[in-house]
Structure formats: structure tokens, C-alpha cells
N, C-alpha and C positions, 0 to 999 in steps of 0.2 A: 242413212244421212238425211238429213230433213233438208229440202231445196224449196226455196222460197222466191218467187217471183216478183218483185216490187214494182208491180204496175197492176194496173186492170185491163192496160190496152189487149185486145182481140189478136192483133198482129203478132204480139210479142208472145202470145201463149200459141200462137197457131206456129211459131217460129221452134219456143223450146220442143215442141211436139214433133216436129218435123225432123230434128234429130235426136229423136229417142227419149227426152225426157218427159215421161209421162205422168211418174207422181210427185207432182210439184205444187205446193200451196201458192197462191196470187194474195198479197196485202196492198192494198193502194196507199201509197205513201201523202199523207198530208203534209204536206211542203208547201213553202211560197218560193217558187223557182226564181234565183237570180236574173234580172235580165241578159239578155246575151249580145254581147259586145265584141266577145274574141272567142277562137276555136276554145281555147281554155275554160271558159262558161259553161260550155255544155259539158267539160270533164267536172264541173264542182257540181254541176246540177244532178248528175248521175251520182256521182258518192252521196249527196245531200241526200236522193232517195232512199239509198242502201242503209246510210249511217240512222234516217230515222226509223226504219222499220226494225235494224236492229235493236235500238233502244226501247222500242214498241216492245216487243215480242221478249226481250231478254234472255235468250237462248242457251239452253243447259248444257245440251247436249250437240254433238257435232252436227254445224248447221253450214249452209251455203245460202247467202243472199245474194241476187242478181238483180241488176237495178240497169237501168238505158236512159238516155235523153238522146234527143233529136233536134236541130238546127239547120235551117238554109240560110245563106248568105248570096249576097247576087250584090256585084260593084262594091264589095267590102260593105255591105248593108246588111244586117241579119234579122230575118223574117221571123215573127214568132207564129203563134196560133190566133188567128184573127178575131177581133171581138164581135164580128158582126158580118153582115153581106156586104155592105161597102166596103170595109177593110180587106174582105177576102177577093171583091173585085179590084181593089188597087194592087192588090199581092200579084194578082195572075196576070193584070196588064203590065207589071213589072216584069214576070218572068217570061213572059211570050217573045217568042224569037231570038232568045240566047240561052247561054250558058250560066247555071247557077253550082255553087256548092252545097252538099248536105253533110253535113258532120253529124256522126252516131260515137257518143261515149258510152262504153260498159264499164260499170265498176261491179267489182266482186267482193265481199267480204265473207270470208271462212273463217266458223269459230269452233273451237272445243274448248273444255276445260283448260285454264291456264294458256289458250294459244289463241291468239287472232291474227290474221292477215287480210290485208285491205290491197287489192289489186285493180288497175283502171288501165284502158286504152283508148284510144281516139282514132278513127277513121275517118275519111274523109272519101268521098265519090262525087264525081262532077257528072251533071245532068245539063242536056240541052232541049229546051221546050219547045214545042212546035210553035209558028207564029199563028196562033188561033185569034179567031173573031170576036168581037165584041156578042155576036148573038152565042157562041160557043161557050165565052163565060159564062153568059145569063144561064144557058142550059145547065151546065156543071155548079153553078151555084143552085139552082134549084133541087138539084139531088142531096144536098143537106151535108153532102162530103167535105166541102173543103172546111168547114167551121170547126173541127176540131182536130186540124190538121199543120203541123208547122209548115208554112209557105205556102197553105191554101189548098193543097193538094195532097193525093193519097197514090202512090202508084201502086199500091197492090187491089185500088179500086177502079173506078170510071176514069182517073187521073192516068191511068196506063195510056189511054187512047191518046195522049197528049205529048206522051215524053218520045222524042225520037231518038236520042242516043243518050249511052250510058257510058263512061270511063270509072271502071271501079267495081264494086261489089253492090250488087242489086240489092243485099238484104240489109246494107247501111243506110239506102235510101227507103226503107221499108221500115227500119227503125232498131233493129239488133240484127248483127253480121255473126252468124253461126262460126265463120273460122276464126274472127276476130277472140270470140267468146270461146272456145276451143283451147284457144293458144293462152287465155288468163286461166280454164282451169288446170291444164295442162302443166303451167308455170309452178300453180299451187299445188294439186293433187299429184302428178307426175304422170306419163302416159297412160299405164295400167289402170290406175285408180278412174283417169277420164272417162276410158274406153269403155269400162265396168260400168260406169254412171249412164253414157250413151247407148249401152248397150242393149238391144231389143228381145222383149221375151222369147226365149227359146220354143222353137217348133216343133211339133210332134213329127214322128218321122212318117213320110207318107208312102203306102205300098203302092208300085208300079202294076200291081197286080190286076 
């Protein structure tokens, strides 16, 4: 079975590798994302990415396409990726010293001759950001990390030092929950096939002599 990650995100590649999905291709979907104003818009963007890849590659054999989208919300206002340093600065000033929500949607298209299944799931985690100073914000902006991240921070990088508490799945904040992905795959493929898909390579027996 061919597995395709509909993303060029290094962190999402890392997550798939972490759970044993080694032999997968990556295709970066060229879609215009919907501006997020409510949680379900995150689902729409994840589905849009998966469907774009499906229509682009037109799979003929058994294929799994995995896509994901993440958005940050504080006080009901959704924060996308900052357009520049000034917007990143404003986002970080908004986040500091308070709780915010991180929504990540995962969508999966399973395809084989005469059959196509589309499944998705939305997960939420709550994050408390430390009350960081303006100097700390400037330092963080200079790392360049905030400029391509939803909410202007990455928990898997320098941004981790500013996160005080998480309620929910860490990987949802990172951009793709292995637990949620497993639930979707198990729903589509069944437990046995899903575990076989994630099965690590067999190791040779090592002698104790």
C-alpha cells in the first residue's frame, strides 16, 4: 500500500517516522487555505489538502493520503501564520501570560479500485504561555521560528521554553497527533492491518554468547 503525507512539514514527517511509518512519500498540496474563523474550518483545510493530492496523483492502487492542519485560538480569535515580524510580535504579545487553544485536524483518504473512504477528526489542546517580556519576544522573533508557525510559535523548537502548561495531547500542539491518526487508520483498515502498517522492521536475533 502506498502512503502519502500531504505536507512538506518536517515535524509531521518526524511524527510519522516516530510511529513506524517509514516508507511514505510526501506531496506538498498547492491549495489556498480557508481563513479560519471557527474550529471546523481547520477540518475543511485538512480535507482540502488531502483531496488536492488525491486529484493530483490519481491513485490506481491501494493508497492512503494523510493530511493535517493546525490553528491557534485565543479569546475566540484565530491566529494563522504571521505575515511578517510585526505580526509575529503582536501574536506573541497576545499569547503571553494566558491560555490559548490549539486545534489540529487530521484527514485521511483511503483509496483502492472501486472504493474510496474519507475520514477526519479534530482534536483540541489547551496551552498556557508564560508571561514573557518584550525582550524575550524580540529574541524569539530573531530566531526566525515564529514566521511559518500558526500562532507564531513552535512547541517542538525554541518556543518550547515559553510553554508553561499543556492540557491535552502535546502532538496536537505540534501539528499531528499519533493517537488521533491511529484511531482514524484503525477505523478504516481495522486493528490488525493498522498495526501491520506501523510494525517496525524485524530485528535479527542477537546471541548472548
